[in-house]
Residue, then its C-alpha position, 0 to 999 in steps of 0.5 A: x384851468x379858467x380857460x379849461x373850465x370855458x372849453x368844457x363848459x361850452x362843448x355841450x352848447x355845441x353839441x345842442x344844435x346838431x342833436x335838434x338837428x337829429x331830433x327834428x329829421x327824426x321826428x320829420x322822417x317818422x311822420x312820413x313813413x308812418x302813412x307808407x307803412x301802414x298803407x303797405x302793412x293794410x294791404x295785408x289785411x282783408x277789406x271787413x279786417x281794415x274797416x274794423x281794425x285799421x291800426x296794427x298788423x293784421x291777424x292773418x297777412x293777406x299775401x292774395x292781395x299782393x300776388x292778385x296785383x302783381x299776377x294781373x296783367x292790366x298793372x304791368x301794362x299801367x306801370x309801362x303806360x306810367x314809366x313810358x309817359x314819366x321817361x317822355x315827360x322829363x326827356x322833353x321838358x330837360x331838352x326843351x327847357x335848358x336851351x332858352x335858360x340858357x340862352x336867357x343866362x349867358x346871352x344878352x339881346x334886345x327883348x330878353x327879360x320881355x321874352x323871359x317874362x312871358x315864359x314866367x307867365x305860364x307859372x300862373x296858369x295851372x293844367x286844370x285852369x287851362x283844361x278846356x281849351x286844352x282838350x278843345x286842341x287836343x281833340x283838333x289835333x287827334x291826341x285824345x286817347x293817346x299818350x302822347x295826348x299827356x305828355x306834349x301838355x305835361x311837357x309844356x306846362x313844365x316848361x315855365x318852372x323848369x326854364x326859371x330853375x335852370x336859369x338860375x344855376x346857369x346864372x351862377x357859373x362864372x362868366x371866364x368859362x366863357x371866355x376860356x372856351x371862346x379862346x379855344x374855338x368853341x361855340x356856344x353851342x359846343x360850350x353848352x353841351x361840352x361844358x354847362x351840361x356836364x357842370x350842370x348835372x345836378x341841377x338837371x337831375x333835380x328838375x328831372x325829378x320833379x317832371x317825374x314825380x309830377x308825370x307818375x302822380x298826374x291823374x286829372x289829365x289823364x283821366x280827362x284824355x284816356x278813354x281806352x282801359x289799355x292805355x290807363x297809367x296807373x293813378x287811373x288803374x285805382x279806378x278799376x278797383x272801385x266795385x258796384x257794391x264796394x272796393x276792395x280797399x286791402x287790394x288797393x292799398x296793395x295796388x298804391x304800395x306797389x305803384x310806389x317801388x318804381x319811384x322809392x328805387x330812382x331815387x335811391x338810384x339818383x339820391x346822390x345828384x338830386x341832393x346835389x342839385x338841391x344844394x349847389x349855389x356856386x360852382x367852383x373854378 
C-alpha cells in the first residue's frame, strides 16, 4: 500500500515538466504569431483607420489592398526575382560548402586546421563591413545592376558558417563507413556522393533554409547593387509604396503579408527535414 501511495503521489510530479514545456511553447507561439496576424489583419484597413485604430479588427474590410498587390505585375516580377536569387544562393552555398566540409572532416593533410581556420575568419566580416570593397569589385566585374551581383556575394558570405556547420555534421558519421566503402572499391568522390550526401539530407536542408531565409530577407545588398526596377526583389518592392506625401500602410502590410506566403509554404513542405537536421547529433549504424 505504501509503495502504491508513493507511485500515485509521484505521478502528478512527472506531469509538471511536459505541462511547463507546453505552456512555454504556447507563449512563444503567441508572441511570434501576434505580429504576423496583426500585419495580415491591418492589411485590410485603410490608412486612416490603421493610424487611428492599429489594434483590433477593421470596421470595413478593404480587400482592395490585397487584390491591388496581386494584380500588380511588379509584385509577381519581384517575387520571381527573389525566388531566383534565393534558389541560386541556396544551391551555390550547398554545393560549394559541402565539398570542403567533407575534406576538412574526413581527410588528413598538412595545414588542414590552418586552412579551416582561414575559412572561419569569414564569420568575422559581415557583408555590411565589406560593402565598399565589395561594391568596387562588383563594378569592375560589371555585375552592378545584375542579379548575379547579389547571388555571388551571398554565396561567398554564406560559405564560412555553412562549412562550419556541415563539418560538425560530417564528423558525427562513423569512420567505419569510410572503411566499408573503401573495401567495396568506392572512391572518395563516390563515397561522398552516394553515401554521405543521402545521410546528410536533414543537415543540408537545415543549412539550405538558413541560406534561403537570409537571401529572401536581404535588403541592404540589393539596395546598393540594383538600379533597375525590373530587377527589384521583394524587400526593395516595399519602397515603391513610398509616395511623395505619405505611405499607404495598409497596402504595405498587405504586400508584406503576401511576401511571407512562399516562405511559409516552403517551411511546411520541408519541416520534417529541418527539424531532423537541427536535432540530429549522430548517425546510427
